[in-house]
Kinemage of the C-alpha trace (Angstrom):
@kinemage 1
@onewidth
@group {chain A} dominant
@subgroup {mainchain}
@vectorlist {calphas} color= white
{ca met a 1} P 13.994 8.599 10.367
{ca asp a 2} L 11.132 11.143 8.776
{ca asn a 3} L 8.395 9.713 11.418
{ca val a 4} L 10.497 11.115 15.024
{ca val a 5} L 11.518 14.383 15.841
{ca gln a 6} L 14.669 15.074 18.357
{ca phe a 7} L 12.547 15.635 22.483
{ca pro a 8} L 15.523 17.242 24.067
{ca ala a 9} L 13.543 18.249 26.678
{ca ala a 10} L 12.587 14.764 27.835
{ca arg a 11} L 15.949 13.841 28.320
{ca ser a 12} L 18.919 15.337 30.218
{ca thr a 13} L 21.565 13.829 28.245
{ca ala a 14} L 22.559 15.818 24.959
{ca gly a 15} L 21.593 13.061 22.396
{ca gly a 16} L 17.979 13.865 23.184
{ca arg a 17} L 14.944 11.677 23.452
{ca leu a 18} L 13.043 10.649 20.416
{ca leu a 19} L 9.114 11.417 20.487
{ca ile a 20} L 7.501 9.184 17.380
{ca pro a 21} L 4.618 11.161 16.491
{ca ala a 22} L 2.788 8.318 15.155
{ca arg a 23} L 2.717 6.319 18.645
{ca leu a 24} L 0.945 9.435 19.997
{ca arg a 25} L -1.318 9.173 17.683
{ca asp a 26} L -2.094 5.846 18.020
{ca ala a 27} L -2.375 5.742 21.772
{ca arg a 28} L -4.775 8.550 21.735
{ca lys a 29} L -6.932 6.963 18.587
{ca val a 30} L -7.292 3.909 21.009
{ca leu a 31} L -9.077 5.676 23.272
{ca arg a 32} L -11.012 7.253 20.990
{ca leu a 33} L -10.026 10.674 21.959
{ca ser a 34} L -9.973 13.683 19.624
{ca gln a 35} L -7.148 15.918 19.546
{ca glu a 36} L -9.335 18.519 21.516
{ca glu a 37} L -10.442 15.928 24.040
{ca leu a 38} L -6.439 14.910 24.933
{ca gly a 39} L -5.954 18.536 25.215
{ca glu a 40} L -8.150 19.200 27.907
{ca lys a 41} L -6.893 16.131 29.567
{ca val a 42} L -3.555 17.719 29.656
{ca gly a 43} L -3.965 21.186 29.650
{ca val a 44} L -2.902 22.221 26.562
{ca thr a 45} L -4.773 22.992 23.501
{ca arg a 46} L -5.985 21.024 20.326
{ca gln a 47} L -3.384 23.181 18.296
{ca ala a 48} L -0.409 21.919 20.461
{ca ile a 49} L -1.462 18.314 20.180
{ca ser a 50} L -1.636 18.492 16.227
{ca ala a 51} L 1.978 20.184 16.220
{ca phe a 52} L 2.829 17.082 18.574
{ca glu a 53} L 1.298 14.131 16.349
{ca arg a 54} L 3.036 16.052 13.258
{ca gly a 55} L 6.539 16.174 14.351
{ca ser a 56} L 6.900 20.027 14.084
{ca arg a 57} L 6.880 20.694 17.755
{ca ser a 58} L 8.408 18.671 21.133
{ca pro a 59} L 6.104 18.599 24.370
{ca glu a 60} L 7.565 19.823 27.640
{ca pro a 61} L 8.684 17.328 30.469
{ca ala a 62} L 5.656 18.040 32.431
{ca thr a 63} L 3.236 18.064 29.287
{ca phe a 64} L 5.079 14.615 28.182
{ca ala a 65} L 4.492 13.044 31.295
{ca ala a 66} L 0.891 14.156 31.511
{ca leu a 67} L 0.561 12.820 27.994
{ca ala a 68} L 1.598 8.929 28.964
{ca ala a 69} L -0.395 9.098 32.044
{ca ala a 70} L -3.718 10.376 30.262
{ca leu a 71} L -3.024 7.541 27.305
{ca asp a 72} L -2.338 4.920 30.273
{ca gln a 73} L 1.328 4.045 28.436
{ca pro a 74} L 4.411 3.994 29.676
{ca leu a 75} L 7.042 6.775 28.613
{ca gly a 76} L 9.116 4.515 26.998
{ca phe a 77} L 5.995 3.575 24.534
{ca phe a 78} L 6.183 7.063 22.673
{ca thr a 79} L 9.979 6.678 22.179
{ca ser a 80} L 9.762 2.983 20.865
{ca glu a 81} L 9.204 1.801 17.591
{ca asp a 82} L 6.646 -0.578 16.411
{ca ala a 83} L 7.681 -4.174 17.710
{ca pro a 84} L 7.361 -6.768 14.682
{ca thr a 85} L 3.893 -8.746 13.740
{ca phe a 86} L 4.133 -11.604 11.250
{ca gly a 87} L 3.450 -9.524 8.432
{ca asp a 88} L 0.728 -7.875 6.103
{ca phe a 89} L -2.659 -7.494 7.497
{ca ser a 90} L -5.904 -9.139 5.822
{ca thr a 91} L -8.982 -7.069 5.567
{ca arg a 92} L -10.892 -6.527 8.766
{ca phe a 93} L -14.686 -6.805 8.307
{ca tyr a 94} L -16.801 -4.765 11.167
{ca arg a 95} L -20.376 -5.893 11.095
{ca lys a 96} L -21.918 -3.159 13.082
{ca phe a 97} L -21.726 0.515 11.866
{ca gly a 98} L -22.350 3.616 14.529
{ca pro a 99} L -22.167 7.847 14.024
{ca glu a 100} L -18.327 7.323 15.001
{ca thr a 101} L -17.159 5.004 12.831
{ca ile a 102} L -13.829 6.097 11.512
{ca arg a 103} L -13.063 6.930 15.155
{ca arg a 104} L -14.049 3.220 16.097
{ca gln a 105} L -12.188 1.599 13.115
{ca glu a 106} L -9.078 3.814 13.802
{ca ala a 107} L -9.263 2.000 17.701
{ca cys a 108} L -9.756 -1.264 15.913
{ca asp a 109} L -6.730 -1.210 13.539
{ca thr a 110} L -3.977 -0.084 16.408
{ca tyr a 111} L -5.653 -2.947 18.433
{ca ser a 112} L -4.857 -5.259 16.018
{ca met a 113} L -1.422 -4.090 15.595
{ca trp a 114} L -0.822 -4.481 19.166
{ca phe a 115} L -2.446 -7.858 19.436
{ca thr a 116} L -0.171 -9.035 16.590
{ca gln a 117} L 2.841 -7.899 18.776
{ca val a 118} L 2.103 -9.523 21.649
{ca ala a 119} L 1.669 -12.617 20.064
{ca arg a 120} L 4.659 -12.356 17.791
{ca his a 121} L 7.048 -11.651 20.390
{ca phe a 122} L 5.729 -15.319 22.171
{ca asp a 123} L 6.141 -16.908 18.747
{ca ala a 124} L 9.845 -16.604 19.043
{ca leu a 125} L 9.928 -18.386 22.510
{ca val a 126} L 6.967 -20.733 22.603
{ca asn a 127} L 5.709 -23.191 19.588
{ca tyr a 128} L 2.266 -22.409 19.066
{ca pro a 129} L -0.134 -25.020 17.333
{ca ala a 130} L 0.366 -25.170 13.578
{ca val a 131} L -2.269 -23.109 11.408
{ca asn a 132} L -4.472 -25.570 9.779
{ca val a 133} L -7.288 -23.046 8.342
{ca pro a 134} L -8.313 -23.950 4.884
{ca glu a 135} L -9.315 -21.407 2.368
{ca tyr a 136} L -12.554 -21.714 0.091
{ca asp a 137} L -14.046 -19.522 -2.210
{ca pro a 138} L -17.794 -19.297 -2.091
{ca ala a 139} L -17.760 -18.634 -5.934
{ca asp a 140} L -16.421 -22.235 -6.675
{ca phe a 141} L -19.656 -23.827 -5.084
{ca gly a 142} L -22.965 -23.965 -5.811
{ca glu a 143} L -26.508 -22.561 -4.855
{ca asp a 144} L -25.682 -24.263 -1.097
{ca gly a 145} L -22.134 -23.554 -1.179
{ca ile a 146} L -21.899 -22.311 2.168
{ca asp a 147} L -22.876 -25.336 3.692
{ca glu a 148} L -20.738 -27.318 1.809
{ca ile a 149} L -17.820 -25.189 2.800
{ca ala a 150} L -18.957 -25.523 6.407
{ca glu a 151} L -18.880 -29.065 5.911
{ca lys a 152} L -15.662 -29.528 4.463
{ca val a 153} L -14.141 -27.541 7.153
{ca arg a 154} L -15.501 -29.690 9.860
{ca ala a 155} L -13.993 -32.333 7.713
{ca asp a 156} L -10.721 -31.009 7.536
{ca trp a 157} L -10.342 -30.821 10.831
{ca gly a 158} L -11.870 -34.524 11.863
{ca leu a 159} L -15.085 -33.286 13.280
{ca gly a 160} L -18.251 -35.267 12.924
{ca leu a 161} L -21.665 -34.144 12.407
{ca gly a 162} L -22.788 -33.619 16.206
{ca pro a 163} L -22.085 -30.600 18.622
{ca ile a 164} L -18.889 -28.822 19.100
{ca ser a 165} L -18.156 -28.892 22.607
{ca asn a 166} L -15.644 -25.898 22.725
{ca val a 167} L -15.668 -23.555 19.809
{ca met a 168} L -12.690 -21.397 21.308
{ca ala a 169} L -10.451 -24.233 21.651
{ca leu a 170} L -11.375 -25.914 18.584
{ca leu a 171} L -9.872 -22.659 16.867
{ca glu a 172} L -6.960 -21.990 19.175
{ca ser a 173} L -5.898 -25.744 18.647
{ca asn a 174} L -6.034 -25.140 14.787
{ca gly a 175} L -3.734 -21.950 15.116
{ca ile a 176} L -5.640 -19.326 15.639
{ca ile a 177} L -5.141 -17.055 18.122
{ca ala a 178} L -7.875 -14.980 19.960
{ca cys a 179} L -8.293 -12.349 22.716
{ca lys a 180} L -11.180 -10.636 24.487
{ca tyr a 181} L -10.914 -6.893 24.903
{ca glu a 182} L -13.943 -5.207 25.615
{ca met a 183} L -14.251 -1.887 23.416
{ca ser a 184} L -16.961 -0.326 25.888
{ca gly a 185} L -19.494 1.902 24.335
{ca glu a 186} L -18.615 0.908 21.310
{ca ser a 187} L -20.561 -0.982 18.615
{ca val a 188} L -18.173 -4.023 17.673
{ca glu a 189} L -18.720 -7.489 18.557
{ca ala a 190} L -15.539 -9.330 16.772
{ca phe a 191} L -13.681 -8.746 13.965
{ca ser a 192} L -10.927 -11.415 12.322
{ca phe a 193} L -7.721 -10.968 10.071
{ca trp a 194} L -4.827 -12.724 8.805
{ca asn a 195} L -1.460 -11.239 9.526
{ca gly a 196} L 1.223 -13.324 7.306
{ca thr a 197} L 0.325 -16.367 7.373
{ca arg a 198} L -1.285 -16.479 11.216
{ca pro a 199} L -4.928 -15.946 11.459
{ca phe a 200} L -6.572 -13.962 14.633
{ca ile a 201} L -9.591 -13.122 16.027
{ca phe a 202} L -10.465 -10.049 18.305
{ca met a 203} L -13.519 -10.329 20.717
{ca ala a 204} L -14.493 -7.021 21.160
{ca ser a 205} L -17.567 -7.328 23.072
{ca glu a 206} L -17.893 -9.373 26.669
{ca lys a 207} L -20.901 -11.407 25.809
{ca asp a 208} L -23.101 -12.769 28.997
{ca ala a 209} L -24.422 -15.557 26.872
{ca gly a 210} L -22.065 -18.293 25.819
{ca val a 211} L -24.200 -19.348 22.768
{ca arg a 212} L -23.632 -15.758 21.152
{ca ser a 213} L -19.927 -15.614 21.672
{ca arg a 214} L -19.732 -19.022 20.079
{ca phe a 215} L -21.417 -17.736 16.851
{ca asp a 216} L -19.420 -14.917 16.765
{ca leu a 217} L -16.438 -17.005 16.636
{ca ala a 218} L -17.966 -19.229 14.049
{ca his a 219} L -18.474 -16.291 12.214
{ca glu a 220} L -15.303 -14.772 12.084
{ca leu a 221} L -13.896 -18.453 11.271
{ca gly a 222} L -16.094 -18.112 8.196
{ca his a 223} L -14.115 -14.558 7.346
{ca leu a 224} L -10.966 -16.468 7.568
{ca val a 225} L -11.722 -19.159 5.922
{ca met a 226} L -14.022 -17.357 2.835
{ca his a 227} L -12.721 -13.868 2.562
{ca arg a 228} L -8.954 -13.859 3.094
{ca his a 229} L -8.182 -12.223 -0.052
{ca ile a 230} L -11.148 -9.531 -0.442
{ca glu a 231} L -9.473 -5.980 -0.943
{ca gln a 232} L -10.578 -3.167 1.551
{ca ser a 233} L -11.753 -1.627 -1.747
{ca glu a 234} L -13.988 -4.326 -2.142
{ca ile a 235} L -15.954 -3.412 0.930
{ca ala a 236} L -16.707 -0.080 0.561
{ca asp a 237} L -19.703 -0.905 -1.491
{ca lys a 238} L -22.349 -1.426 1.081
{ca ala a 239} L -24.194 -4.392 -0.722
{ca thr a 240} L -21.170 -6.017 -1.303
{ca leu a 241} L -20.474 -6.097 2.709
{ca lys a 242} L -23.762 -6.755 3.182
{ca glu a 243} L -23.273 -9.935 0.919
{ca ile a 244} L -20.152 -10.954 2.874
{ca glu a 245} L -21.650 -10.502 6.567
{ca arg a 246} L -24.226 -12.982 5.037
{ca gln a 247} L -22.114 -15.385 4.086
{ca ala a 248} L -20.145 -15.338 7.303
{ca asp a 249} L -23.364 -15.298 9.120
{ca arg a 250} L -24.411 -18.540 7.153
{ca phe a 251} L -21.150 -20.779 7.389
{ca ala a 252} L -21.477 -20.093 11.015
{ca gly a 253} L -25.286 -21.563 11.135
{ca ala a 254} L -24.180 -23.720 8.908
{ca phe a 255} L -20.583 -25.255 10.879
{ca leu a 256} L -22.676 -25.371 14.114
{ca leu a 257} L -25.821 -26.902 12.916
{ca pro a 258} L -24.919 -29.041 10.043
{ca lys a 259} L -27.650 -29.837 7.532
{ca his a 260} L -27.271 -33.333 7.580
{ca ser a 261} L -27.786 -33.613 11.486
{ca phe a 262} L -29.299 -30.882 13.083
{ca pro a 263} L -32.519 -31.294 10.929
{ca asn a 264} L -33.107 -34.909 12.280
{ca glu a 265} L -33.559 -33.652 16.043
{ca val a 266} L -36.111 -30.741 14.991
{ca phe a 267} L -39.323 -32.580 15.638
{ca ser a 268} L -41.478 -29.692 16.543
{ca pro a 269} L -42.417 -25.762 15.349
{ca arg a 270} L -43.501 -24.959 19.509
{ca leu a 271} L -40.750 -22.471 20.327
{ca asp a 272} L -40.444 -24.552 23.782
{ca ala a 273} L -39.082 -27.566 21.708
{ca phe a 274} L -35.649 -25.694 21.026
{ca val a 275} L -35.261 -24.962 24.596
{ca glu a 276} L -33.345 -28.286 24.958
{ca leu a 277} L -31.478 -28.390 21.379
{ca lys a 278} L -30.034 -25.325 22.463
{ca arg a 279} L -28.641 -27.425 25.976
{ca arg a 280} L -27.049 -29.465 23.467
{ca trp a 281} L -26.236 -28.061 20.288
{ca lys a 282} L -24.972 -24.636 22.471
{ca val a 283} L -26.647 -22.372 20.023
{ca ser a 284} L -29.087 -19.363 20.308
{ca ile a 285} L -32.582 -20.310 20.088
{ca gly a 286} L -32.713 -17.376 17.718
{ca ala a 287} L -30.220 -18.571 15.752
{ca met a 288} L -31.650 -22.226 15.394
{ca val a 289} L -34.898 -20.718 14.190
{ca tyr a 290} L -32.854 -19.274 11.797
{ca arg a 291} L -31.394 -22.002 10.487
{ca cys a 292} L -34.338 -23.803 10.332
{ca ser a 293} L -35.718 -21.322 7.849
{ca asp a 294} L -32.352 -21.414 5.597
{ca leu a 295} L -33.018 -25.640 5.398
{ca gly a 296} L -36.986 -25.243 4.579
{ca ile a 297} L -37.272 -27.483 8.039
{ca phe a 298} L -40.752 -25.290 8.358
{ca asp a 299} L -42.811 -23.462 6.296
{ca glu a 300} L -42.720 -19.319 6.105
{ca asn a 301} L -45.862 -19.213 8.121
{ca gln a 302} L -44.138 -21.585 10.911
{ca ile a 303} L -41.377 -19.469 10.760
{ca leu a 304} L -43.258 -16.202 11.256
{ca asn a 305} L -44.729 -17.182 14.008
{ca leu a 306} L -41.480 -18.581 16.084
{ca arg a 307} L -40.150 -15.453 15.227
{ca lys a 308} L -43.300 -13.613 17.030
{ca gln a 309} L -43.201 -16.070 19.880
{ca ile a 310} L -39.154 -15.230 20.482
{ca ser a 311} L -39.944 -11.222 20.622
{ca phe a 312} L -43.122 -11.915 22.541
{ca arg a 313} L -41.340 -13.893 25.219
{ca lys a 314} L -38.855 -11.202 25.150
{ca trp a 315} L -36.014 -13.587 24.059
{ca arg a 316} L -34.346 -11.626 21.496
{ca thr a 317} L -31.791 -10.124 24.217
{ca lys a 318} L -32.215 -12.852 26.767
{ca glu a 319} L -33.296 -16.418 26.399
{ca pro a 320} L -33.517 -19.602 28.628
{ca leu a 321} L -30.170 -21.581 29.508
{ca asp a 322} L -28.357 -17.971 28.749
{ca asp a 323} L -27.066 -18.253 32.229
{ca pro a 324} L -23.016 -18.998 31.834
{ca arg a 325} L -23.326 -21.617 34.423
{ca ile a 326} L -25.151 -23.507 32.280
{ca ile a 327} L -23.621 -23.008 29.030
{ca pro a 328} L -20.367 -20.944 29.775
{ca val a 329} L -18.653 -18.184 28.290
{ca glu a 330} L -15.625 -19.780 26.171
{ca ser a 331} L -12.508 -17.742 26.464
{ca pro a 332} L -9.235 -17.991 24.773
{ca arg a 333} L -6.228 -19.797 26.832
{ca leu a 334} L -3.662 -19.915 24.099
{ca leu a 335} L -1.718 -16.768 25.121
{ca ala a 336} L -2.221 -17.250 28.816
{ca lys a 337} L -0.586 -20.642 28.567
{ca ala a 338} L 2.127 -19.272 26.102
{ca phe a 339} L 2.756 -16.579 29.020
{ca gly a 340} L 2.754 -19.280 31.363
{ca leu a 341} L 5.451 -21.669 30.391
{ca val a 342} L 7.662 -18.072 29.583
{ca ala a 343} L 7.556 -17.284 33.041
{ca glu a 344} L 7.932 -20.495 34.644
{ca asn a 345} L 10.814 -21.204 32.521
{ca asp a 346} L 12.784 -17.673 32.942
{ca arg a 347} L 10.753 -14.794 34.846
{ca met a 348} L 13.274 -12.449 33.581
{ca lys a 349} L 11.886 -12.917 29.817
{ca ile a 350} L 8.802 -11.572 31.509
{ca asp a 351} L 10.516 -8.314 31.866
{ca val a 352} L 12.050 -8.323 28.373
{ca leu a 353} L 8.577 -8.526 26.848
{ca leu a 354} L 7.646 -5.378 28.686
{ca gln a 355} L 10.688 -3.444 27.570
{ca thr a 356} L 10.362 -4.792 24.106
{ca leu a 357} L 6.716 -3.840 23.082
{ca gln a 358} L 6.615 -0.685 25.613
{ca ile a 359} L 2.930 -1.150 25.636
{ca ser a 360} L 0.827 -0.243 28.532
{ca pro a 361} L 0.862 -3.709 30.976
{ca ser a 362} L -3.035 -3.933 31.216
{ca phe a 363} L -3.230 -4.335 27.761
{ca ile a 364} L -0.867 -7.042 27.622
{ca ala a 365} L -2.773 -8.806 30.230
{ca ala a 366} L -5.686 -8.537 29.193
{ca met a 367} L -4.854 -9.929 25.525
{ca cys a 368} L -3.634 -12.988 27.403
{ca asn a 369} L -6.353 -13.116 29.312
{ca leu a 370} L -4.427 -13.140 32.488
{ca pro a 371} L -5.014 -10.727 35.883
{ca leu a 372} L -4.401 -7.064 35.889
{ca asp a 373} L -1.866 -7.691 38.466
{ca val a 374} L 0.365 -10.302 36.760
{ca phe a 375} L 3.347 -8.116 36.006
{ca lys a 376} L 3.687 -6.491 39.397
{ca arg a 377} L 6.674 -7.711 41.249
{ca asp a 378} L 7.364 -6.786 44.782
{ca glu a 379} L 10.607 -5.651 45.800
{ca pro a 380} L 12.673 -8.194 48.096
{ca pro a 381} L 12.883 -6.640 51.619
{ca pro a 382} L 16.013 -4.928 52.529
{ca arg a 383} L 18.716 -7.076 54.208
{ca gln a 384} L 19.409 -6.585 58.288
{ca pro a 385} L 22.568 -7.096 60.130
{ca thr a 386} L 22.720 -10.189 61.786
{ca leu a 387} L 25.072 -11.225 65.023
{ca lys a 388} L 27.492 -13.435 63.913
């Protein structure tokens, strides 16, 4: 009980409510607030917030309510222990680094915890697809090892050498649990991790172009396949992290554009020729040009000319066919289907979900790709007397 403090001011009974300081820290860090910023929101000093988080001081009832409102969490969140997950977490790889790296990563770490808690709760109620994610070490392969690994994963999953119609559905059908939760204002696109024996992908950026989210998913699959056992200490070295990210990018290109099929369809070094290839393969023109460079389909001057054309046409940010009505943005469905199964069978179990996790309902809805009002339940109208 070292991580809790007595909170007598929040409950009228003699026993007193238990405030868990770590929960207060987690809720603050998820919103990327400093102690001073949170203090300003609730009308107390930074030192007071620090004392609450250390467990050396208890907030008054009004301050407690203000903290819950400012942090968008139910009161019970701050007095409940963490719900169970599937086990230990593997290393998470964050591809971009901004000026607030530590604050952002702390938020991502907490999001990961909550995400796995939601998934673990449903695991006791529904049968997820079995985990079928092979593991390969790039060190065991030769010069073209990443391409060979991508081919092996395709073979393991019974895929041919053609375009993949829906990457998200493919990953979910092989036991990967994915979610989308936009972290506005943060330089995070996506990250993946193992929790126990279950793989997860967290899409932290809502991209308008379906081809870019598909590449992100394939990139994260590369991490799950190749980098499960890399320790956090290893990626402290920037050169090591850069190589790991290069491997994941190469895997994504090789997985989406196999070397034994894609080159057969590249017939011209003109940029316009790639538009129809994009429609068929559902991969960005920029990524296809990069893949052509990897495979030596064109020489260096032709690749340079293609990249100059992309810049001249301002296609680095928006390409032809990026309209989601043409190539849709793929969304996760696994947790939404689990929620639907449970709700259809016994609506009370959804209430148990909220009481067990004590996490903001809006966050749970977002994790499950559900509308924000999914947990709203109207009270039945009061009964009126009737004539006999």
